A tleap script that builds the chain and sets N, CA, C and O, in Angstrom:
source leaprc.protein.ff14SB
mol = sequence {
  NMET PRO ARG SER ASP ALA ALA ALA LEU ASP
  SER LEU GLU LEU ALA GLY SER ILE VAL VAL
  VAL ALA ASN GLN GLU VAL ALA THR VAL ARG
  SER ALA ALA ARG MET ALA ARG ALA LEU GLU
  GLN ARG TYR GLY GLY GLU ARG VAL SER ILE
  VAL ILE ALA ARG TYR ASP ALA GLY SER GLU
  ILE ARG GLN GLN ASP VAL GLU ARG VAL VAL
  GLY ARG PRO VAL ALA PHE VAL PHE PRO ASN
  CASN
}
set mol.1.N position { -9.674 -2.320 2.558 }
set mol.1.CA position { -10.574 -3.440 2.474 }
set mol.1.C position { -10.524 -4.203 3.791 }
set mol.1.O position { -9.442 -4.509 4.291 }
set mol.2.N position { -11.669 -4.507 4.344 }
set mol.2.CA position { -11.684 -5.289 5.586 }
set mol.2.C position { -11.107 -6.682 5.369 }
set mol.2.O position { -11.402 -7.331 4.365 }
set mol.3.N position { -10.292 -7.137 6.300 }
set mol.3.CA position { -9.672 -8.455 6.164 }
set mol.3.C position { -10.684 -9.579 6.195 }
set mol.3.O position { -10.419 -10.666 5.682 }
set mol.4.N position { -11.837 -9.335 6.790 }
set mol.4.CA position { -12.826 -10.395 6.944 }
set mol.4.C position { -13.739 -10.536 5.728 }
set mol.4.O position { -14.590 -11.425 5.707 }
set mol.5.N position { -13.587 -9.694 4.731 }
set mol.5.CA position { -14.452 -9.734 3.557 }
set mol.5.C position { -13.908 -10.747 2.549 }
set mol.5.O position { -13.156 -10.395 1.639 }
set mol.6.N position { -14.295 -11.992 2.726 }
set mol.6.CA position { -13.784 -13.082 1.897 }
set mol.6.C position { -14.138 -12.897 0.430 }
set mol.6.O position { -13.326 -13.210 -0.441 }
set mol.7.N position { -15.329 -12.398 0.140 }
set mol.7.CA position { -15.735 -12.205 -1.256 }
set mol.7.C position { -14.837 -11.187 -1.953 }
set mol.7.O position { -14.457 -11.378 -3.108 }
set mol.8.N position { -14.502 -10.117 -1.258 }
set mol.8.CA position { -13.615 -9.104 -1.851 }
set mol.8.C position { -12.221 -9.679 -2.072 }
set mol.8.O position { -11.604 -9.442 -3.111 }
set mol.9.N position { -11.729 -10.431 -1.099 }
set mol.9.CA position { -10.411 -11.053 -1.261 }
set mol.9.C position { -10.413 -12.054 -2.403 }
set mol.9.O position { -9.456 -12.110 -3.176 }
set mol.10.N position { -11.461 -12.835 -2.522 }
set mol.10.CA position { -11.552 -13.796 -3.615 }
set mol.10.C position { -11.602 -13.103 -4.964 }
set mol.10.O position { -11.061 -13.616 -5.944 }
set mol.11.N position { -12.246 -11.941 -5.028 }
set mol.11.CA position { -12.342 -11.228 -6.308 }
set mol.11.C position { -10.982 -10.732 -6.788 }
set mol.11.O position { -10.797 -10.502 -7.983 }
set mol.12.N position { -10.046 -10.567 -5.889 }
set mol.12.CA position { -8.704 -10.115 -6.276 }
set mol.12.C position { -7.918 -11.190 -7.028 }
set mol.12.O position { -6.896 -10.892 -7.646 }
set mol.13.N position { -8.387 -12.432 -6.979 }
set mol.13.CA position { -7.718 -13.515 -7.717 }
set mol.13.C position { -7.612 -13.182 -9.204 }
set mol.13.O position { -6.645 -13.565 -9.862 }
set mol.14.N position { -8.598 -12.475 -9.725 }
set mol.14.CA position { -8.635 -12.159 -11.147 }
set mol.14.C position { -7.896 -10.868 -11.496 }
set mol.14.O position { -7.697 -10.571 -12.674 }
set mol.15.N position { -7.494 -10.107 -10.498 }
set mol.15.CA position { -6.835 -8.816 -10.747 }
set mol.15.C position { -5.411 -9.016 -11.230 }
set mol.15.O position { -4.671 -9.851 -10.710 }
set mol.16.N position { -5.047 -8.241 -12.226 }
set mol.16.CA position { -3.670 -8.289 -12.723 }
set mol.16.C position { -2.709 -7.555 -11.810 }
set mol.16.O position { -1.534 -7.912 -11.721 }
set mol.17.N position { -3.204 -6.531 -11.132 }
set mol.17.CA position { -2.391 -5.801 -10.165 }
set mol.17.C position { -3.280 -5.341 -9.011 }
set mol.17.O position { -4.478 -5.109 -9.171 }
set mol.18.N position { -2.655 -5.220 -7.858 }
set mol.18.CA position { -3.347 -4.805 -6.644 }
set mol.18.C position { -2.586 -3.621 -6.076 }
set mol.18.O position { -1.382 -3.711 -5.837 }
set mol.19.N position { -3.280 -2.517 -5.858 }
set mol.19.CA position { -2.636 -1.293 -5.397 }
set mol.19.C position { -3.084 -0.989 -3.972 }
set mol.19.O position { -4.278 -0.905 -3.686 }
set mol.20.N position { -2.113 -0.828 -3.094 }
set mol.20.CA position { -2.373 -0.417 -1.717 }
set mol.20.C position { -2.087 1.082 -1.654 }
set mol.20.O position { -0.987 1.528 -1.978 }
set mol.21.N position { -3.087 1.849 -1.235 }
set mol.21.CA position { -2.956 3.303 -1.174 }
set mol.21.C position { -2.758 3.728 0.272 }
set mol.21.O position { -3.516 3.335 1.159 }
set mol.22.N position { -1.724 4.540 0.496 }
set mol.22.CA position { -1.434 5.048 1.841 }
set mol.22.C position { -1.221 6.551 1.763 }
set mol.22.O position { -1.046 7.112 0.681 }
set mol.23.N position { -1.236 7.191 2.917 }
set mol.23.CA position { -0.806 8.578 2.990 }
set mol.23.C position { 0.385 8.625 3.945 }
set mol.23.O position { 0.938 7.579 4.285 }
set mol.24.N position { 0.778 9.785 4.370 }
set mol.24.CA position { 1.989 9.907 5.179 }
set mol.24.C position { 1.704 9.961 6.679 }
set mol.24.O position { 2.470 10.567 7.428 }
set mol.25.N position { 0.640 9.351 7.118 }
set mol.25.CA position { 0.348 9.246 8.544 }
set mol.25.C position { 0.889 7.916 9.063 }
set mol.25.O position { 0.804 6.896 8.379 }
set mol.26.N position { 1.435 7.930 10.256 }
set mol.26.CA position { 2.083 6.743 10.817 }
set mol.26.C position { 1.147 5.540 10.837 }
set mol.26.O position { 1.528 4.458 10.389 }
set mol.27.N position { -0.055 5.706 11.341 }
set mol.27.CA position { -0.996 4.582 11.441 }
set mol.27.C position { -1.337 4.028 10.062 }
set mol.27.O position { -1.451 2.814 9.889 }
set mol.28.N position { -1.499 4.903 9.091 }
set mol.28.CA position { -1.839 4.463 7.734 }
set mol.28.C position { -0.688 3.698 7.101 }
set mol.28.O position { -0.906 2.687 6.435 }
set mol.29.N position { 0.525 4.169 7.303 }
set mol.29.CA position { 1.700 3.485 6.738 }
set mol.29.C position { 1.841 2.096 7.352 }
set mol.29.O position { 2.107 1.126 6.642 }
set mol.30.N position { 1.665 1.998 8.646 }
set mol.30.CA position { 1.757 0.685 9.304 }
set mol.30.C position { 0.667 -0.260 8.814 }
set mol.30.O position { 0.921 -1.438 8.567 }
set mol.31.N position { -0.534 0.259 8.676 }
set mol.31.CA position { -1.637 -0.550 8.178 }
set mol.31.C position { -1.391 -0.985 6.736 }
set mol.31.O position { -1.668 -2.127 6.372 }
set mol.32.N position { -0.877 -0.082 5.928 }
set mol.32.CA position { -0.560 -0.413 4.532 }
set mol.32.C position { 0.510 -1.497 4.468 }
set mol.32.O position { 0.445 -2.379 3.612 }
set mol.33.N position { 1.483 -1.440 5.356 }
set mol.33.CA position { 2.530 -2.460 5.390 }
set mol.33.C position { 1.942 -3.829 5.717 }
set mol.33.O position { 2.285 -4.826 5.082 }
set mol.34.N position { 1.057 -3.872 6.710 }
set mol.34.CA position { 0.409 -5.152 7.064 }
set mol.34.C position { -0.438 -5.677 5.910 }
set mol.34.O position { -0.410 -6.867 5.593 }
set mol.35.N position { -1.194 -4.771 5.285 }
set mol.35.CA position { -2.059 -5.171 4.177 }
set mol.35.C position { -1.212 -5.663 2.993 }
set mol.35.O position { -1.529 -6.686 2.385 }
set mol.36.N position { -0.155 -4.945 2.674 }
set mol.36.CA position { 0.701 -5.345 1.552 }
set mol.36.C position { 1.314 -6.721 1.794 }
set mol.36.O position { 1.356 -7.551 0.886 }
set mol.37.N position { 1.789 -6.963 3.015 }
set mol.37.CA position { 2.370 -8.281 3.323 }
set mol.37.C position { 1.332 -9.385 3.177 }
set mol.37.O position { 1.627 -10.440 2.616 }
set mol.38.N position { 0.128 -9.156 3.670 }
set mol.38.CA position { -0.923 -10.169 3.564 }
set mol.38.C position { -1.293 -10.418 2.103 }
set mol.38.O position { -1.471 -11.563 1.690 }
set mol.39.N position { -1.408 -9.353 1.333 }
set mol.39.CA position { -1.748 -9.506 -0.084 }
set mol.39.C position { -0.624 -10.198 -0.852 }
set mol.39.O position { -0.886 -11.020 -1.730 }
set mol.40.N position { 0.627 -9.869 -0.523 }
set mol.40.CA position { 1.772 -10.526 -1.176 }
set mol.40.C position { 1.765 -12.019 -0.901 }
set mol.40.O position { 2.026 -12.817 -1.801 }
set mol.41.N position { 1.471 -12.402 0.325 }
set mol.41.CA position { 1.445 -13.825 0.670 }
set mol.41.C position { 0.351 -14.560 -0.088 }
set mol.41.O position { 0.539 -15.701 -0.511 }
set mol.42.N position { -0.774 -13.915 -0.256 }
set mol.42.CA position { -1.913 -14.577 -0.900 }
set mol.42.C position { -1.832 -14.551 -2.429 }
set mol.42.O position { -2.165 -15.535 -3.088 }
set mol.43.N position { -1.384 -13.411 -2.992 }
set mol.43.CA position { -1.438 -13.230 -4.444 }
set mol.43.C position { -0.078 -13.098 -5.124 }
set mol.43.O position { -0.009 -13.087 -6.353 }
set mol.44.N position { 0.986 -13.001 -4.365 }
set mol.44.CA position { 2.314 -12.842 -4.950 }
set mol.44.C position { 2.754 -11.383 -4.976 }
set mol.44.O position { 1.968 -10.491 -5.296 }
set mol.45.N position { 4.000 -11.154 -4.640 }
set mol.45.CA position { 4.528 -9.805 -4.531 }
set mol.45.C position { 4.552 -9.025 -5.823 }
set mol.45.O position { 4.475 -7.796 -5.804 }
set mol.46.N position { 4.657 -9.707 -6.941 }
set mol.46.CA position { 4.733 -9.009 -8.229 }
set mol.46.C position { 3.424 -8.321 -8.601 }
set mol.46.O position { 3.414 -7.440 -9.460 }
set mol.47.N position { 2.338 -8.703 -7.978 }
set mol.47.CA position { 1.023 -8.101 -8.284 }
set mol.47.C position { 0.668 -6.939 -7.368 }
set mol.47.O position { -0.271 -6.196 -7.653 }
set mol.48.N position { 1.406 -6.769 -6.267 }
set mol.48.CA position { 1.067 -5.761 -5.261 }
set mol.48.C position { 1.992 -4.553 -5.405 }
set mol.48.O position { 3.212 -4.699 -5.491 }
set mol.49.N position { 1.399 -3.363 -5.429 }
set mol.49.CA position { 2.195 -2.135 -5.452 }
set mol.49.C position { 1.636 -1.144 -4.436 }
set mol.49.O position { 0.497 -1.258 -3.983 }
set mol.50.N position { 2.474 -0.173 -4.098 }
set mol.50.CA position { 2.124 0.832 -3.094 }
set mol.50.C position { 2.132 2.202 -3.755 }
set mol.50.O position { 3.042 2.519 -4.521 }
set mol.51.N position { 1.126 3.012 -3.464 }
set mol.51.CA position { 1.123 4.410 -3.880 }
set mol.51.C position { 0.854 5.278 -2.651 }
set mol.51.O position { 0.230 4.838 -1.685 }
set mol.52.N position { 1.333 6.502 -2.709 }
set mol.52.CA position { 1.078 7.469 -1.646 }
set mol.52.C position { 0.135 8.525 -2.191 }
set mol.52.O position { 0.422 9.167 -3.201 }
set mol.53.N position { -0.986 8.701 -1.520 }
set mol.53.CA position { -1.942 9.742 -1.875 }
set mol.53.C position { -1.687 10.964 -1.000 }
set mol.53.O position { -1.226 10.845 0.135 }
set mol.54.N position { -1.992 12.128 -1.539 }
set mol.54.CA position { -1.838 13.389 -0.809 }
set mol.54.C position { -0.412 13.585 -0.330 }
set mol.54.O position { -0.183 14.015 0.800 }
set mol.55.N position { 0.551 13.267 -1.193 }
set mol.55.CA position { 1.973 13.346 -0.844 }
set mol.55.C position { 2.382 14.790 -0.588 }
set mol.55.O position { 2.096 15.682 -1.387 }
set mol.56.N position { 3.052 15.005 0.533 }
set mol.56.CA position { 3.562 16.315 0.920 }
set mol.56.C position { 5.072 16.198 1.083 }
set mol.56.O position { 5.548 15.556 2.020 }
set mol.57.N position { 5.824 16.813 0.181 }
set mol.57.CA position { 7.284 16.721 0.218 }
set mol.57.C position { 7.864 17.297 1.507 }
set mol.57.O position { 8.983 16.950 1.883 }
set mol.58.N position { 7.124 18.169 2.190 }
set mol.58.CA position { 7.591 18.769 3.433 }
set mol.58.C position { 7.218 17.980 4.682 }
set mol.58.O position { 7.530 18.405 5.794 }
set mol.59.N position { 6.569 16.862 4.519 }
set mol.59.CA position { 6.139 16.057 5.659 }
set mol.59.C position { 7.338 15.430 6.370 }
set mol.59.O position { 8.372 15.164 5.757 }
set mol.60.N position { 7.180 15.200 7.668 }
set mol.60.CA position { 8.229 14.515 8.429 }
set mol.60.C position { 8.394 13.075 7.973 }
set mol.60.O position { 9.485 12.514 8.070 }
set mol.61.N position { 7.332 12.480 7.484 }
set mol.61.CA position { 7.392 11.108 6.965 }
set mol.61.C position { 7.640 11.207 5.460 }
set mol.61.O position { 6.770 11.629 4.699 }
set mol.62.N position { 8.828 10.816 5.055 }
set mol.62.CA position { 9.228 10.939 3.642 }
set mol.62.C position { 8.882 9.656 2.880 }
set mol.62.O position { 8.523 8.638 3.471 }
set mol.63.N position { 9.000 9.737 1.575 }
set mol.63.CA position { 8.738 8.571 0.735 }
set mol.63.C position { 9.652 7.410 1.132 }
set mol.63.O position { 9.214 6.260 1.175 }
set mol.64.N position { 10.904 7.705 1.418 }
set mol.64.CA position { 11.859 6.660 1.812 }
set mol.64.C position { 11.428 5.980 3.109 }
set mol.64.O position { 11.655 4.783 3.282 }
set mol.65.N position { 10.812 6.726 4.017 }
set mol.65.CA position { 10.320 6.138 5.264 }
set mol.65.C position { 9.187 5.156 4.981 }
set mol.65.O position { 9.141 4.066 5.551 }
set mol.66.N position { 8.288 5.549 4.107 }
set mol.66.CA position { 7.177 4.669 3.731 }
set mol.66.C position { 7.737 3.401 3.097 }
set mol.66.O position { 7.303 2.298 3.431 }
set mol.67.N position { 8.695 3.548 2.188 }
set mol.67.CA position { 9.282 2.380 1.516 }
set mol.67.C position { 9.962 1.449 2.510 }
set mol.67.O position { 9.879 0.229 2.376 }
set mol.68.N position { 10.632 2.018 3.502 }
set mol.68.CA position { 11.309 1.191 4.508 }
set mol.68.C position { 10.293 0.395 5.321 }
set mol.68.O position { 10.505 -0.786 5.597 }
set mol.69.N position { 9.195 1.034 5.702 }
set mol.69.CA position { 8.185 0.366 6.531 }
set mol.69.C position { 7.431 -0.702 5.741 }
set mol.69.O position { 7.202 -1.799 6.251 }
set mol.70.N position { 7.045 -0.394 4.504 }
set mol.70.CA position { 6.272 -1.375 3.729 }
set mol.70.C position { 7.165 -2.419 3.063 }
set mol.70.O position { 6.676 -3.447 2.595 }
set mol.71.N position { 8.466 -2.159 3.020 }
set mol.71.CA position { 9.401 -3.151 2.500 }
set mol.71.C position { 9.440 -3.270 0.990 }
set mol.71.O position { 9.815 -4.313 0.454 }
set mol.72.N position { 9.055 -2.209 0.303 }
set mol.72.CA position { 9.087 -2.207 -1.157 }
set mol.72.C position { 9.047 -0.776 -1.649 }
set mol.72.O position { 8.648 0.120 -0.906 }
set mol.73.N position { 9.455 -0.544 -2.890 }
set mol.73.CA position { 9.418 0.823 -3.420 }
set mol.73.C position { 7.987 1.327 -3.601 }
set mol.73.O position { 7.069 0.550 -3.861 }
set mol.74.N position { 7.821 2.614 -3.461 }
set mol.74.CA position { 6.541 3.253 -3.760 }
set mol.74.C position { 6.464 3.399 -5.274 }
set mol.74.O position { 7.374 3.945 -5.898 }
set mol.75.N position { 5.385 2.914 -5.858 }
set mol.75.CA position { 5.235 2.918 -7.314 }
set mol.75.C position { 4.898 4.305 -7.851 }
set mol.75.O position { 5.318 4.669 -8.949 }
set mol.76.N position { 4.134 5.081 -7.071 }
set mol.76.CA position { 3.683 6.382 -7.563 }
set mol.76.C position { 3.243 7.226 -6.375 }
set mol.76.O position { 2.806 6.702 -5.350 }
set mol.77.N position { 3.366 8.545 -6.529 }
set mol.77.CA position { 2.833 9.462 -5.519 }
set mol.77.C position { 1.870 10.429 -6.172 }
set mol.77.O position { 2.113 10.923 -7.272 }
set mol.78.N position { 0.772 10.693 -5.481 }
set mol.78.CA position { -0.197 11.702 -5.913 }
set mol.78.C position { 0.008 12.908 -5.011 }
set mol.78.O position { -0.241 12.827 -3.809 }
set mol.79.N position { 0.462 14.034 -5.573 }
set mol.79.CA position { 0.760 15.201 -4.735 }
set mol.79.C position { -0.480 15.780 -4.078 }
set mol.79.O position { -1.596 15.638 -4.577 }
set mol.80.N position { -0.261 16.425 -2.966 }
set mol.80.CA position { -1.319 17.069 -2.197 }
set mol.80.C position { -1.414 18.526 -2.642 }
set mol.80.O position { -0.898 19.421 -1.973 }
set mol.81.N position { -2.072 18.755 -3.764 }
set mol.81.CA position { -2.230 20.146 -4.213 }
set mol.81.C position { -3.588 20.422 -4.763 }
set mol.81.O position { -3.869 21.546 -5.179 }
savepdb mol mol.pdb
quit
């Protein structure tokens, strides 16, 4: 979601949970970390979760690496198959 889209951000006020989706690419993980931090500040950390799409267990970037960068556990992974 673009950071400048105020209407989209305002609509999240009513959401019970907010999911940030990332994959195992460095740029995506960093972007997801920034987005998660911004969403946590605005809506509270208990509403924000992280999932990994197209998860590849053989990737150099492991689930633990993603969790370290985003600063929270990954809630779910969708395998790349």
